[in-house]
C-alpha positions in Angstrom: -140.3 -37.9 67.5 -136.7 -36.2 67.1 -134.6 -37.3 69.7 -131.4 -35.7 71.9 -128.3 -36.3 71.7 -128.5 -37.6 75.5 -131.4 -40.3 74.7 -129.5 -41.3 71.8 -125.9 -41.9 74.0 -128.4 -44.1 76.0 -130.2 -45.7 73.1 -127.7 -46.5 70.9 -124.1 -46.0 72.4 -122.3 -47.1 75.5 -121.0 -43.5 76.8 -117.7 -42.5 76.8 -115.7 -40.7 79.0 -112.6 -37.9 78.0 -111.4 -34.7 78.5 -111.0 -31.8 76.0 -107.5 -32.1 76.2 -107.3 -35.6 74.9 -109.9 -35.1 72.3 -107.8 -31.5 71.7 -104.3 -34.2 71.7 -106.0 -36.0 69.2 -107.9 -34.7 66.6 -106.0 -31.2 67.1 -107.1 -27.7 67.8 -108.5 -27.0 64.0 -112.3 -27.5 63.5 -112.6 -30.9 61.1 -115.1 -30.2 58.3 -113.4 -26.3 57.9 -110.0 -26.8 58.7 -110.0 -23.4 60.0 -108.7 -22.7 63.1 -112.0 -22.5 66.5 -111.9 -18.8 68.4 -111.7 -20.5 72.3 -113.0 -16.9 73.6 -116.2 -17.3 71.5 -119.0 -18.6 73.6 -119.9 -22.1 72.9 -123.5 -22.0 73.3 -125.6 -21.6 70.1 -126.9 -18.1 68.9 -125.3 -16.2 71.1 -123.4 -13.4 69.6 -120.2 -14.8 68.1 -121.0 -17.9 69.0 -120.4 -19.3 65.1 -116.6 -19.1 65.3 -116.5 -20.7 68.8 -116.4 -24.7 70.0 -118.6 -27.4 69.5 -118.3 -31.1 70.0 -119.2 -33.2 66.6 -120.1 -36.7 65.8 -118.5 -37.6 63.0 -120.6 -40.2 62.2 -123.9 -39.0 64.3 -125.7 -40.8 67.4 -128.5 -41.1 65.0 -126.6 -42.4 62.3 -125.1 -45.7 64.7 -122.0 -44.0 65.7 -120.5 -44.4 68.9 -119.5 -41.3 71.6 -115.9 -43.1 71.7 -113.1 -40.1 71.3 -112.1 -41.9 67.7 -116.1 -40.1 66.6 -115.9 -36.9 68.7 -114.0 -34.4 66.8 -114.0 -30.1 67.8 -115.6 -28.5 65.2 -117.1 -24.7 64.2 -120.5 -23.9 66.2 -122.3 -22.4 62.6 -120.4 -25.9 60.4 -121.3 -28.4 63.3 -125.0 -27.4 63.4 -124.7 -26.8 59.5 -123.3 -30.3 59.0 -126.4 -32.0 61.2 -127.6 -35.3 60.8 -124.5 -36.0 57.7 -121.3 -38.0 57.0 -119.0 -36.6 56.2 -115.7 -38.4 54.1 -112.5 -37.1 54.8 -111.4 -37.9 51.4 -112.9 -36.1 49.3 -111.9 -37.3 45.7 -113.7 -38.4 43.3 -113.5 -42.6 43.4 -112.2 -42.6 39.3 -109.7 -40.9 37.7 -112.0 -38.1 35.5 -111.8 -38.4 31.8 -109.9 -35.5 30.4 -111.5 -35.0 27.4 -108.2 -33.6 25.2 -105.1 -36.5 25.7 -101.9 -35.2 26.7 -99.1 -35.0 24.2 -96.6 -38.2 24.5 -93.2 -37.0 24.3 -90.3 -39.6 23.0 
């Protein structure tokens, strides 16, 4: 049985009080997933026309995966980005762990 976020907050973490201003001050006003600006005039309710670029808040580490409801874990996102992310964890650093092996060696200059 899937649990809604209110149940996750009550069962798995201590809820924290924070304001919109604090979240925007700490994390900025762009979507943390796609890095594009958020349309604050768009509706926030899902599946209302224009909701895709509207503001929603995303738990970077989902509550269902042990994330907290602290302000450091809550970032602004687009509605569509947040919905498509689901309960996945997106790493901030998308660089490969190791340097890629080049198939053609670089020329050395002396």
